[in-house]
C-alpha positions as CSV (number, residue, x, y, z in Angstrom):
1,T,7.3,19.1,0.9
2,A,7.3,16.6,3.8
3,L,3.8,15.5,4.7
4,F,2.7,13.3,7.6
5,A,-0.2,10.8,7.5
6,F,-1.4,9.7,10.9
7,S,-3.9,7.2,12.0
8,D,-5.9,8.1,15.2
9,L,-3.2,6.9,17.5
10,E,0.4,7.9,16.7
11,P,3.3,5.7,17.6
12,L,6.6,7.2,18.7
13,A,9.7,5.9,16.9
14,G,11.7,5.8,20.1
15,E,9.4,3.5,22.0
16,S,10.1,-0.1,22.7
17,G,9.7,-2.4,19.7
18,S,9.0,0.4,17.2
19,V,9.8,-0.6,13.7
20,I,10.4,2.0,11.0
21,W,10.3,1.2,7.3
22,D,12.6,3.6,5.4
23,I,11.4,3.3,1.8
24,G,13.9,5.1,-0.5
25,A,16.6,4.9,2.2
26,N,19.4,6.4,0.0
27,V,22.7,6.3,1.9
28,G,21.1,6.0,5.3
29,T,20.6,9.7,5.9
30,M,17.4,9.0,7.9
31,A,18.0,5.5,9.0
32,L,21.3,5.8,10.8
33,P,20.5,9.0,12.8
34,V,17.2,7.5,13.9
35,L,18.9,4.3,15.1
36,A,21.5,6.4,16.9
37,S,19.0,8.6,18.7
38,C,16.3,5.9,19.3
39,P,18.2,3.0,20.9
40,R,15.2,0.7,21.0
41,A,14.0,1.3,17.5
42,K,14.6,-1.0,14.5
43,V,14.8,0.2,10.8
44,V,14.2,-1.8,7.6
45,A,15.8,0.2,4.8
46,F,14.6,-0.3,1.2
47,E,16.9,1.0,-1.5
48,P,16.6,-0.1,-5.1
49,S,19.8,1.4,-6.5
50,P,22.7,-1.1,-6.2
51,D,25.3,1.7,-6.1
52,V,23.4,3.7,-3.5
53,C,22.7,0.6,-1.5
54,A,26.4,-0.2,-1.4
55,K,27.0,3.3,0.0
56,L,24.3,2.7,2.6
57,L,26.0,-0.6,3.7
58,K,29.4,1.2,3.9
59,N,27.9,3.8,6.1
60,A,26.3,1.1,8.3
61,L,29.7,-0.6,8.7
62,L,31.1,2.7,10.0
63,N,28.4,2.5,12.8
64,P,28.7,-1.2,13.9
65,R,26.7,-0.7,17.2
66,L,23.6,0.1,15.1
67,N,23.8,-2.8,12.7
68,E,21.9,-5.4,14.7
69,R,18.8,-3.1,14.5
70,L,19.2,-2.3,10.8
71,T,18.0,-4.5,7.9
72,V,18.9,-3.4,4.4
73,I,16.8,-4.7,1.4
74,N,18.1,-3.9,-2.1
75,C,14.8,-3.7,-4.0
76,A,12.1,-1.2,-5.0
77,L,8.6,-1.2,-3.5
78,S,5.7,-0.9,-5.8
79,D,2.1,-2.2,-6.3
80,S,3.2,-5.3,-8.2
81,A,6.2,-7.7,-8.4
82,G,8.5,-7.6,-11.4
83,W,11.6,-6.1,-13.0
84,V,11.7,-2.3,-13.3
85,K,14.1,0.3,-14.8
86,F,15.7,2.5,-12.2
87,Y,17.4,5.6,-13.4
88,A,20.1,6.9,-11.1
89,S,20.7,10.5,-10.3
90,N,23.1,12.4,-12.5
91,E,23.6,15.1,-9.8
92,T,27.1,14.7,-8.4
93,N,26.2,15.6,-4.8
94,N,22.6,14.3,-4.7
95,S,22.0,10.6,-5.2
96,G,18.5,11.0,-3.8
97,V,16.8,12.1,-7.0
98,G,17.1,8.8,-8.8
99,G,13.9,6.8,-9.4
100,I,11.7,4.6,-11.6
101,G,11.2,6.4,-14.8
102,H,13.5,8.8,-16.8
103,A,13.7,12.4,-15.8
104,G,15.9,15.4,-16.5
105,N,18.2,15.0,-13.5
106,R,18.7,11.3,-14.0
107,V,21.1,9.2,-16.2
108,D,20.0,8.0,-19.6
109,V,20.9,4.3,-19.1
110,P,18.9,2.6,-16.3
111,V,19.7,-0.3,-14.0
112,V,17.2,-3.1,-14.0
113,T,16.1,-3.9,-10.4
114,F,13.4,-5.9,-8.8
115,A,10.2,-4.4,-7.4
116,Q,7.7,-6.0,-5.1
117,P,4.7,-5.0,-3.0
118,G,5.5,-4.0,0.6
119,S,3.0,-6.5,1.8
120,A,5.1,-9.3,0.4
121,C,8.1,-8.1,2.5
122,L,6.3,-9.1,5.7
123,K,7.8,-12.5,4.9
124,I,11.3,-11.1,5.7
125,A,10.6,-7.9,7.7
126,P,8.6,-7.1,10.8
127,M,5.3,-5.1,10.5
128,P,6.1,-1.4,10.6
129,D,4.8,1.1,13.2
130,V,6.2,4.1,11.2
131,I,6.8,4.3,7.4
132,K,9.0,6.9,5.7
133,I,8.6,7.2,2.0
134,D,10.9,9.2,-0.3
135,V,10.6,7.8,-3.8
136,E,10.4,10.8,-6.1
137,G,6.9,10.6,-7.4
138,H,6.4,6.8,-7.0
139,E,4.5,7.3,-3.7
140,L,1.1,6.1,-4.8
141,S,2.4,2.8,-6.2
142,V,4.3,2.2,-3.0
143,L,1.3,2.9,-0.8
144,R,-1.0,0.7,-2.9
145,G,1.5,-2.1,-2.6
146,L,1.4,-1.9,1.2
147,G,-2.1,-3.5,1.2
148,D,-3.4,-4.5,4.6
149,I,-0.4,-2.9,6.3
150,L,-2.3,0.4,5.9
151,D,-5.0,-1.0,8.2
152,R,-2.6,-1.3,11.1
153,R,-3.4,1.0,14.0
154,P,-1.5,2.9,15.2
155,L,0.5,3.7,12.0
156,S,2.3,6.9,11.0
157,I,3.6,7.7,7.5
158,I,6.1,10.4,6.7
159,F,6.5,11.1,3.0
160,E,8.0,13.6,0.6
161,H,5.1,14.9,-1.5
162,S,6.8,15.2,-4.9
163,V,3.9,16.8,-6.8
164,Y,6.0,17.8,-9.8
165,R,7.1,14.1,-10.2
166,L,3.5,12.9,-10.2
167,K,3.1,14.3,-13.7
168,D,5.7,11.8,-14.9
169,F,3.3,9.0,-13.9
170,G,0.3,10.7,-15.4
171,L,-1.2,11.3,-11.9
172,P,-3.1,14.4,-10.7
173,P,-1.4,16.4,-7.9
174,D,-3.8,15.3,-5.2
175,A,-3.6,11.6,-6.0
176,V,-1.5,10.6,-3.0
177,I,-3.3,12.8,-0.5
178,E,-6.7,11.5,-1.7
179,F,-5.6,7.9,-1.4
180,L,-4.4,8.2,2.1
181,G,-7.5,10.1,3.1
182,S,-9.6,7.2,1.7
183,R,-7.7,4.8,4.0
184,G,-8.5,6.8,7.1
185,F,-5.4,8.9,7.5
186,R,-5.3,12.6,8.4
187,I,-2.7,14.6,6.6
188,T,-0.5,17.3,8.2
189,T,2.6,19.3,7.4
190,L,4.9,21.1,9.8
191,E,2.6,24.1,9.4
192,G,-0.7,22.2,10.3
193,A,-3.5,20.2,8.8
194,V,-3.9,19.8,5.1
195,P,-7.3,19.0,3.6
196,A,-7.4,15.7,1.6
197,N,-8.0,17.6,-1.6
198,L,-5.2,20.1,-1.3
199,A,-2.1,19.6,-3.4
200,T,1.2,20.8,-2.0
201,D,4.4,21.7,-3.9
């Protein structure tokens, strides 16, 4: 389920100077269409899988007019810096289910990749106005690692709420929603508002 976390004022991705962080960018499925449809937006794409990141770069090269507004960073975001094991998807037509930690639809042999807090990335990437997160259950660690970025206003966060994946990390199903609520965000889905203590499949 896609959830949206908004601060009191909501930026529009297409406005002048808007910066979108695409965390879990995969092959550019979100980043490239946004850049094409929002000609003044910039995207910073984070993708931890070397193989998937290579496909993202290949797709970017097929759209050269977008490249000056796209920054690709081959690393995972988390709440601490260090080496982590990334397990790629074993689904032929879906590279997006890979992630940190082993699972039934992932390969058995991981790739070791580097993880760092999003707050540390401000040394090489501009402050985001919009953050998209699709990290297959690793959402809470990503959010914690953003640190003071979450105090930015206005700020919008769009994330896939992978409740079934949270069990892999020993987290309760409402952990992500409660964390964002504690940081002053209101949570909505396409269907409307979601209370902070309501888990969503």
